[in-house]
N, CA and C of each residue as an Amber inpcrd file, in Angstrom:
protein
   441
  99.2070000 114.5710000  75.6510000 100.1740000 113.5530000  76.0010000
 101.4310000 113.8530000  75.2180000 102.5760000 113.6960000  75.8780000
 103.8040000 114.0450000  75.2480000 104.4260000 112.8530000  74.5310000
 105.3480000 113.1420000  73.6360000 106.0750000 112.1030000  72.9110000
 106.9280000 111.3090000  73.9450000 107.3650000 111.9530000  75.0120000
 108.1500000 111.2450000  76.0080000 107.3080000 110.1580000  76.6940000
 106.0970000 110.4440000  76.9330000 105.1750000 109.4480000  77.5310000
 104.9370000 108.2480000  76.6040000 104.6650000 108.5740000  75.3140000
 104.5080000 107.4670000  74.3440000 105.7560000 106.6470000  74.2120000
 106.9030000 107.3230000  74.2020000 108.1860000 106.5990000  74.1140000
 108.4330000 105.7280000  75.3650000 108.0990000 106.2250000  76.5380000
 108.2360000 105.4600000  77.7610000 107.3040000 104.2390000  77.6630000
 106.1330000 104.3680000  77.2120000 105.2040000 103.2210000  77.1200000
 105.7860000 102.1510000  76.1540000 106.2550000 102.6090000  75.0250000
 106.8120000 101.6100000  74.0600000 108.0660000 100.9410000  74.6930000
 108.8870000 101.7190000  75.3100000 110.0590000 101.1610000  76.0060000
 109.6880000 100.1910000  77.1330000 108.6110000 100.5360000  77.8550000
 108.1350000  99.6550000  78.9570000 107.6810000  98.3270000  78.3510000
 106.9110000  98.3440000  77.2380000 106.4830000  97.0830000  76.5890000
 107.7170000  96.2690000  76.2190000 108.7160000  96.8660000  75.6210000
 109.9100000  96.1030000  75.2360000 110.6670000  95.5900000  76.4400000
 110.7560000  96.3920000  77.5030000 111.4600000  95.9760000  78.7270000
 110.8060000  94.7990000  79.4270000 109.4710000  94.8800000  79.5150000
 108.6820000  93.8050000  80.1820000 108.7760000  92.5470000  79.3090000
 108.6870000  92.6590000  78.0500000 108.7800000  91.5100000  77.1850000
 110.1120000  90.7850000  77.3210000 111.1650000  91.5830000  77.3670000
 112.4890000  91.0210000  77.5690000 112.6710000  90.3770000  78.9650000
 112.1950000  91.0670000  80.0140000 112.3690000  90.5720000  81.3670000
 111.5580000  89.2980000  81.6310000 110.4010000  89.2220000  81.0230000
 109.5530000  88.0530000  81.2630000 110.0330000  86.8590000  80.5320000
 110.8080000  87.0580000  79.4720000 111.3170000  85.9210000  78.6680000
 112.1720000  85.0280000  79.5160000 112.8220000  85.5560000  80.5590000
 113.6980000  84.7840000  81.4220000 112.9940000  84.2910000  82.6920000
 111.7110000  84.5030000  82.7840000 110.9730000  84.0540000  83.9850000
 109.9090000  83.0900000  83.4710000 110.0910000  81.7480000  83.7280000
 109.2550000  80.7410000  83.0770000 107.7330000  80.9650000  83.2530000
 107.2650000  81.4050000  84.4310000 105.8950000  81.5860000  84.6700000
 105.2660000  82.6100000  83.7140000 106.0240000  83.6410000  83.3610000
 105.5780000  84.7040000  82.5510000 106.0050000  84.7050000  81.0580000
 106.9370000  83.8640000  80.7680000 107.5510000  83.8070000  79.4250000
 106.4050000  83.5610000  78.4100000 106.3350000  84.4340000  77.4010000
 105.4010000  84.2030000  76.3390000 103.9380000  84.6310000  76.6900000
 103.7250000  85.1250000  77.8780000 102.3530000  85.5040000  78.2530000
 102.0130000  86.8190000  77.6290000 100.7170000  87.0910000  77.3880000
 100.3760000  88.3660000  76.6940000 100.5450000  89.5930000  77.6360000
 100.8860000  90.6780000  76.9350000 100.8890000  91.9790000  77.6050000
  99.5760000  92.6600000  77.3130000  98.8630000  93.1400000  78.3250000
  97.5620000  93.7770000  78.1610000  97.6130000  95.1410000  78.8320000
  96.5480000  95.8750000  78.6350000  96.4040000  97.1250000  79.3510000
  96.2190000  96.8530000  80.8060000  96.9220000  97.6220000  81.6490000
  96.7710000  97.4470000  83.1390000  95.3480000  97.8260000  83.5640000
  94.6030000  98.4350000  82.7420000  93.2510000  98.8890000  83.0820000
  92.2180000  97.7570000  82.9070000  92.5960000  96.6660000  82.3460000
  91.6580000  95.5460000  82.0790000  91.1410000  95.0360000  83.4300000
  89.8050000  94.9120000  83.5330000  89.1840000  94.5540000  84.7920000
  88.7200000  93.1150000  84.7650000  87.8770000  92.7730000  83.8130000
  87.2990000  91.4500000  83.7760000  88.2310000  90.4770000  83.0410000
  88.9190000  89.6330000  83.8200000  89.8720000  88.6730000  83.2070000
  89.3340000  87.2460000  83.5000000  89.2970000  86.4380000  82.4690000
  88.9090000  85.0600000  82.5900000  90.0950000  84.3260000  83.3150000
  89.8180000  83.6740000  84.4470000  90.9000000  82.9880000  85.1900000
  91.7450000  82.0190000  84.3080000  91.1580000  81.5330000  83.2330000
  91.9460000  80.6350000  82.3580000  92.9850000  81.4110000  81.5580000
  92.8350000  82.7420000  81.4980000  93.8420000  83.5920000  80.7920000
  95.0750000  83.8610000  81.6040000  95.0090000  83.5650000  82.9180000
  96.1200000  83.8930000  83.8160000  97.2740000  82.9150000  83.6300000
  98.5030000  83.3630000  83.7840000  98.9360000  84.6470000  84.2220000
  98.9480000  85.6970000  83.0690000  98.7790000  86.9150000  83.4100000
  98.8620000  88.0040000  82.3860000  99.7160000  89.1300000  83.0000000
 100.2030000  89.9480000  82.1480000 100.9880000  91.1300000  82.5540000
 100.3060000  92.3520000  81.9310000 100.0040000  93.3360000  82.7400000
  99.4010000  94.5600000  82.3590000 100.4160000  95.7020000  82.4500000
 100.3520000  96.6340000  81.5260000 101.2000000  97.8080000  81.6050000
 100.4180000  99.0700000  81.3530000 100.8780000 100.1660000  81.9500000
 100.2930000 101.4640000  81.7200000 101.2970000 102.5380000  82.1120000
 101.1210000 103.7180000  81.5510000 101.8270000 104.9470000  81.9270000
 100.7750000 105.9750000  82.2280000 100.1370000 105.9150000  83.4510000
  98.9510000 106.6210000  83.7250000  99.1540000 108.1210000  84.0210000
 100.2720000 108.5580000  84.4840000 100.4240000 109.9960000  84.8240000
 101.6780000 110.6240000  84.2850000 101.5620000 111.8860000  84.0170000
 102.6780000 112.7210000  83.6010000 102.4750000 114.0490000  84.2320000
 103.4730000 114.4840000  84.9950000 103.4380000 115.7970000  85.6220000
 104.6070000 116.6230000  85.1650000 104.3830000 117.9160000  84.9830000
 105.4140000 118.8030000  84.5940000 105.6050000 119.9790000  85.5750000
 106.8300000 120.4360000  85.7040000 107.1030000 121.5440000  86.5790000
 108.2780000 122.2920000  85.9580000 108.1890000 123.6190000  86.0000000
 109.3270000 124.4040000  85.4580000 110.5340000 124.2040000  86.3430000
 111.6410000 123.8730000  85.7180000 112.9190000 123.7250000  86.4670000
 113.9060000 124.8210000  86.1120000 113.6310000 125.5160000  85.0310000
 114.4670000 126.6420000  84.5880000 113.5850000 127.4670000  83.6990000
 114.0280000 128.5780000  83.3300000 113.1830000 129.4730000  82.4550000
 112.8720000 128.8300000  81.1370000 113.7360000 127.9660000  80.6370000
 113.5420000 127.3640000  79.3050000 113.3360000 125.8570000  79.3470000
 113.0680000 125.2720000  80.5200000 112.9590000 123.8020000  80.5310000
 111.9420000 123.3440000  81.6500000 111.2990000 122.2380000  81.4070000
 110.4060000 121.6270000  82.3480000 110.9410000 120.3120000  82.8200000
 110.7250000 119.9450000  84.0540000 111.0100000 118.6040000  84.5490000
 109.7190000 117.8060000  84.3700000 109.8140000 116.6230000  83.8910000
 108.7250000 115.7340000  83.7100000 108.7940000 114.5130000  84.6010000
 107.7490000 114.1620000  85.3000000 107.6530000 113.0020000  86.1140000
 106.6020000 112.0890000  85.6040000 106.9530000 110.8730000  85.3350000
 105.9940000 109.8120000  84.8420000 105.8410000 108.7250000  85.8190000
 104.7570000 108.0410000  85.7790000 104.5150000 106.8210000  86.5240000
 104.3190000 105.7230000  85.4930000 105.0930000 104.6650000  85.5970000
 104.9820000 103.5350000  84.7450000 104.5480000 102.3370000  85.6180000
 103.4980000 101.6770000  85.2720000 102.9690000 100.6330000  86.1480000
 102.9880000  99.2550000  85.3890000 103.4590000  98.2610000  86.0560000
 103.4150000  96.8930000  85.5680000 102.6260000  96.0510000  86.5760000
 101.6410000  95.3390000  86.0940000 100.7110000  94.5470000  86.9390000
 100.8160000  93.1030000  86.4940000 101.0950000  92.2200000  87.3730000
 101.1760000  90.7770000  87.0850000 100.0000000  90.0910000  87.8660000
  99.1820000  89.3470000  87.1120000  98.0730000  88.6110000  87.7610000
  98.2740000  87.1280000  87.5310000  98.1950000  86.3880000  88.5930000
  98.3140000  84.9280000  88.5690000  97.1470000  84.2480000  89.2490000
  96.8710000  82.9880000  88.8780000  95.8370000  82.2530000  89.5470000
  96.4120000  81.6570000  90.8250000  95.6250000  81.6060000  91.8440000
  96.0660000  81.0950000  93.1780000  95.1620000  79.9470000  93.5860000
  95.3720000  78.7530000  93.0590000  94.5160000  77.6350000  93.4400000
  94.6800000  77.2820000  94.9130000  93.6170000  76.8230000  95.5120000
  93.6710000  76.4480000  96.9450000  93.7340000  77.6320000  97.9120000
  94.0860000  77.3240000  99.1310000  94.0810000  78.3650000 100.1760000
  95.4800000  78.7650000 100.6190000  96.5060000  78.3030000  99.9360000
  97.8650000  78.6300000 100.3400000  98.3340000  79.9700000  99.7320000
  97.9900000  81.0660000 100.4060000  98.3130000  82.3810000  99.9180000
  99.8230000  82.6320000 100.0580000 100.4850000  81.9910000 100.9470000
 101.9250000  82.2060000 101.1010000 102.6960000  81.7920000  99.8450000
 102.2360000  80.6730000  99.2040000 102.9060000  80.2510000  97.9690000
 102.6490000  81.2590000  96.8450000 101.4920000  81.8210000  96.7900000
 101.1560000  82.8420000  95.7540000 102.0630000  84.0720000  96.0080000
 102.1390000  84.4740000  97.2900000 103.0030000  85.6410000  97.6380000
 104.4420000  85.3650000  97.2550000 104.9220000  84.2200000  97.5070000
 106.3200000  83.8350000  97.1660000 106.4920000  83.9240000  95.6310000
 105.4990000  83.3810000  94.9100000 105.5740000  83.4280000  93.4410000
 105.6000000  84.8900000  92.9320000 104.7750000  85.7470000  93.5480000
 104.7230000  87.1450000  93.0970000 106.0220000  87.8890000  93.5130000
 106.6080000  87.5410000  94.6800000 107.8730000  88.1050000  95.0860000
 108.9370000  87.6910000  94.1160000 108.9250000  86.4000000  93.6790000
 109.9120000  85.9730000  92.6890000 109.7190000  86.7330000  91.3400000
 108.4890000  86.9650000  90.9840000 108.2760000  87.7630000  89.7450000
 108.8270000  89.1340000  89.9080000 108.5860000  89.7600000  91.0550000
 109.1270000  91.1000000  91.2590000 110.6500000  91.1470000  91.1410000
 111.2540000  90.2020000  91.7700000 112.7120000  90.0470000  91.7220000
 113.2190000  89.9080000  90.3050000 112.4950000  89.1230000  89.5060000
 112.8890000  88.8740000  88.1020000 112.6530000  90.1340000  87.2390000
 111.7130000  90.9230000  87.5920000 111.3500000  92.0740000  86.6940000
 111.9600000  93.3890000  87.0420000 112.0940000  93.7210000  88.2970000
 112.4420000  95.0860000  88.7220000 113.8040000  95.5490000  88.0510000
 114.8790000  94.8100000  88.3600000 116.1800000  95.2420000  87.8170000
 116.2440000  95.3360000  86.3240000 115.8250000  94.3150000  85.5890000
 115.8410000  94.4150000  84.1340000 114.9900000  95.5930000  83.5970000
 113.8660000  95.8280000  84.1770000 112.9660000  96.9160000  83.6980000
 113.6860000  98.2630000  83.9870000 114.1980000  98.4530000  85.1850000
 114.8940000  99.7150000  85.4620000 116.0600000  99.9210000  84.5250000
 116.8530000  98.8540000  84.3240000 118.0040000  98.9560000  83.4290000
 117.5740000  99.2890000  82.0230000 116.5360000  98.6830000  81.4890000
 116.0870000  98.8690000  80.1450000 115.4800000 100.2560000  79.9410000
 114.8210000 100.7770000  80.9160000 114.1540000 102.1320000  80.7920000
 115.0560000 103.2780000  81.0020000 116.1790000 103.0430000  81.6610000
 117.1610000 104.1680000  81.9390000 117.8400000 104.5670000  80.6270000
 117.8730000 105.8550000  80.3940000 118.5820000 106.3840000  79.2440000
 119.3990000 107.6150000  79.7350000 120.1780000 108.1390000  78.8700000
 120.9190000 109.4390000  79.2380000 119.9620000 110.5120000  79.6500000
 118.8160000 110.5560000  79.0480000 117.8600000 111.6560000  79.3610000
 116.7450000 111.2610000  80.3050000 116.7340000 109.9690000  80.7840000
 115.5940000 109.5350000  81.5800000 116.1930000 108.7470000  82.7880000
 115.8460000 109.1100000  83.9480000 116.1300000 108.4440000  85.1950000
 114.9910000 107.6190000  85.6510000 115.1900000 106.3260000  86.0230000
 114.0670000 105.4540000  86.3720000 114.4050000 104.7100000  87.6430000
 113.4190000 104.6060000  88.5450000 113.5500000 103.8350000  89.7780000
 112.2140000 103.2930000  90.1990000 112.2280000 102.1030000  90.8430000
 110.9880000 101.5610000  91.4640000 110.5550000 102.4300000  92.6080000
 109.2570000 102.8030000  92.5980000 108.7130000 103.6860000  93.6800000
 107.9780000 102.7600000  94.6620000 107.2770000 101.7740000  94.1780000
 106.5070000 100.8810000  95.1010000 106.2560000  99.5450000  94.4580000
 106.1040000  98.6060000  95.3180000 105.7460000  97.2390000  94.9750000
 104.6260000  96.7790000  95.9330000 103.5430000  96.2470000  95.3770000
 102.4490000  95.7960000  96.2490000 101.8960000  94.5010000  95.7630000
 101.5470000  93.6780000  96.7080000 100.9330000  92.3330000  96.4100000
  99.5410000  92.3110000  97.0340000  98.5640000  91.7600000  96.2700000
  97.2400000  91.6150000  96.7900000  96.7440000  90.2190000  96.3090000
  96.1420000  89.5170000  97.1970000  95.5010000  88.1910000  96.9370000
  93.9910000  88.3410000  97.1840000  93.2010000  88.0860000  96.1260000
  91.7930000  88.2140000  96.3320000  91.3100000  87.2430000  97.3970000
  90.2060000  87.6170000  98.0570000  89.7080000  86.7200000  99.1070000
  88.4820000  85.9540000  98.6570000  88.1840000  86.0230000  97.3510000
  87.0380000  85.2360000  96.8270000  87.3400000  84.7800000  95.4550000
  86.4940000  83.9200000  94.9360000  86.6630000  83.4280000  93.5290000
  87.4040000  82.1260000  93.5570000  87.3100000  81.4320000  92.4620000
  87.9900000  80.1960000  92.2920000  88.4750000  80.0930000  90.8860000
  89.7110000  80.1740000  90.6260000  90.7490000  80.3460000  91.6820000
  90.8080000  81.8060000  92.1370000  91.4480000  81.9990000  93.2940000
  91.7500000  83.3430000  93.7540000  92.7870000  83.9550000  92.8380000
  92.8710000  85.2980000  92.8300000  93.7960000  85.9450000  91.9000000
  94.8020000  86.7030000  92.7630000  96.1020000  86.4690000  92.4200000
  97.1650000  87.1890000  93.0450000  97.6250000  88.2720000  92.1130000
  97.8510000  89.4900000  92.6610000  98.1860000  90.6380000  91.8460000
  99.4530000  91.2880000  92.4010000 100.4690000  91.4910000  91.5590000
 101.6680000  92.1940000  91.8960000 101.5900000  93.4990000  91.0830000
 101.7530000  94.6230000  91.8080000 101.7710000  95.9350000  91.1070000
 103.1110000  96.5850000  91.3980000 103.8430000  96.8230000  90.2910000
 105.1140000  97.5500000  90.3640000 104.9340000  98.9350000  89.8210000
 105.2850000  99.9410000  90.5780000 105.1610000 101.3160000  90.0950000
 106.5430000 101.9200000  90.0540000 106.9240000 102.3510000  88.8410000
 108.1870000 102.9330000  88.5380000 107.9910000 104.4830000  88.3530000
 108.9830000 105.2770000  88.8000000 109.0160000 106.6890000  88.4760000
 110.0860000 106.9250000  87.4520000 109.7590000 107.7870000  86.4510000
 110.7100000 108.1310000  85.4350000 110.7170000 109.6720000  85.3500000
 111.9730000 110.2270000  85.3190000 112.1390000 111.6710000  85.3110000
 112.9250000 112.0480000  84.0520000 112.4820000 113.1420000  83.4700000
 113.1900000 113.7250000  82.3450000 113.1510000 115.2220000  82.4270000
 114.0010000 115.9020000  81.6870000 114.0390000 117.3190000  81.4820000
 113.6760000 117.5900000  80.0140000 112.8630000 118.5350000  79.7820000
 112.3620000 118.7790000  78.4720000 112.4310000 120.3160000  78.2240000
 112.9170000 120.6620000  76.9940000 112.9570000 122.0580000  76.6240000
 111.5490000 122.6390000  76.5040000 111.3310000 123.8070000  77.0010000
 110.0070000 124.4190000  76.9490000 109.9660000 125.4040000  75.6830000
 108.8650000 125.3360000  75.0130000 108.6790000 126.2510000  73.8440000
 108.1410000 127.5720000  74.4230000 109.0000000 128.5820000  74.3820000
 108.6040000 129.8800000  74.8390000 108.3940000 130.7750000  73.6380000
 107.1810000 131.3630000  73.5030000 106.9190000 132.2110000  72.3280000
 107.7600000 133.5120000  72.3730000
């Protein structure tokens, strides 16, 4: 794992913390690993983060291009059967998070953009769980160590 990946993960934690501070539903909520599976519904809402992939490709004889995926997962409780309200809430969360996260992660050496946004509402459980998954792409150029 590269130092750039670790730095991106730290920057993502800071960016999500700052962005959620201005969104009442998520303000002060814990940040957890996006890999967490078993969540107690009473713990919702939660925000998960991960930087699961890093790919490198030579872009010049002495440098590599690096592509990272940074993932933010928001999980909320969806009481009742009104999934449209849960979808609206998750859309509002996406709107509140995307711009500030992109702005915070962008640096002179790193380009960042949202790649995908997905909403899923579980069809079982009480309460049902609504999940928003935001996937960002981050690109950097890195000097290659040539012996």
